[in-house]
C-alpha positions in Angstrom: 199.4 86.2 -94.1 195.7 84.4 -94.3 193.8 83.3 -91.1 193.2 80.2 -91.3 189.1 80.0 -89.8 189.1 77.6 -86.8 185.6 75.8 -86.7 183.5 75.8 -83.9 183.3 72.8 -81.3 181.8 69.6 -81.9 177.9 69.4 -81.7 175.8 66.6 -81.1 172.7 66.4 -83.1 169.3 64.7 -84.0 169.5 63.2 -87.3 166.3 64.5 -88.1 167.8 68.0 -87.8 170.4 67.7 -91.0 168.9 67.5 -94.7 171.5 66.3 -97.9 172.4 68.5 -99.6 169.9 68.3 -103.4 173.1 69.5 -105.6 175.6 67.1 -104.0 177.2 66.0 -107.3 179.1 62.6 -105.3 177.0 60.1 -105.1 176.1 57.3 -103.0 175.5 53.6 -103.8 173.8 51.0 -101.4 176.5 49.3 -101.3 178.9 51.8 -100.3 176.4 53.3 -97.3 175.8 49.6 -96.8 180.3 49.6 -96.1 180.6 52.6 -94.4 177.4 51.7 -92.0 180.3 48.3 -91.3 182.8 50.8 -91.1 181.2 52.8 -88.2 179.8 49.8 -86.4 183.9 48.7 -86.5 185.5 52.1 -85.9 182.6 53.8 -84.1 182.3 57.6 -85.5 185.9 59.4 -86.0 184.9 61.7 -88.9 181.9 64.8 -88.0 179.8 65.9 -91.0 180.3 68.8 -91.4 176.8 71.7 -91.7 175.8 75.0 -92.7 174.1 77.0 -90.1 171.0 75.6 -91.9 172.3 72.2 -90.8 172.6 71.3 -94.9 175.3 68.7 -95.0 178.6 69.7 -96.5 180.5 66.8 -95.8 179.5 63.8 -94.5 176.6 62.5 -96.6 177.4 59.0 -96.5 177.8 58.7 -93.3 174.2 60.8 -92.4 172.7 57.9 -94.5 174.7 55.1 -92.7 173.4 57.0 -89.8 170.1 56.2 -90.9 170.1 52.7 -92.2 172.0 52.1 -88.6 169.1 54.0 -86.4 171.4 56.3 -84.9 169.3 59.0 -84.3 171.9 61.5 -83.0 175.5 62.3 -84.7 178.4 64.7 -84.3 178.6 67.7 -86.4 180.8 70.8 -86.8 179.2 73.7 -88.3 181.1 75.5 -90.7 179.6 78.9 -90.3 182.5 81.3 -91.9 181.9 79.4 -95.5 180.0 81.2 -97.8 177.0 79.6 -100.6 179.9 79.8 -103.3 183.0 78.0 -101.1 180.5 75.7 -99.3 180.2 74.4 -103.8 183.5 73.8 -104.4 184.3 72.2 -100.5 182.0 69.3 -101.8 183.7 68.9 -104.8 187.1 69.1 -102.6 186.3 67.4 -100.2 185.7 64.4 -102.3 188.2 64.9 -104.6 191.5 66.0 -102.2 191.5 61.7 -101.2 191.0 60.7 -105.1 194.6 62.5 -106.6 196.5 60.8 -103.6 198.4 58.0 -104.4 199.2 54.9 -102.5 202.3 53.7 -101.3 201.7 49.5 -102.7 204.7 48.0 -101.1 203.6 49.2 -97.3 200.0 48.8 -98.5 200.8 45.0 -99.0 202.8 44.7 -95.8 200.2 46.6 -94.0 197.4 44.2 -96.0 199.5 41.6 -94.8 199.7 42.5 -91.3 195.8 42.1 -90.3 196.0 38.9 -92.8 197.7 37.2 -90.2 195.4 38.0 -87.6 
């Protein structure tokens, strides 16, 4: 049986101590980062940035860009110390791709959005 590694505690780190991955295959448009900044303002910070021990972003590039846009100086992070450089690269892809492979329940989505519009 494989052991699942549990990450360390959330650390609040200065934005200036983090670096975006230069070879991140996912790009974020200015309008996308603006939407994420609006989401942060509406819902708060709900998902930590995942980083290497050196502070390079594994997942959360767009959240970090949005934080910079909002002039947020510190962000919650989780270090994924157990990942090899190869696993860091593959996780960057998996983190983005897995959500794209999911499907919406159109009826539930319509109902949920309809209730939201009614308020």
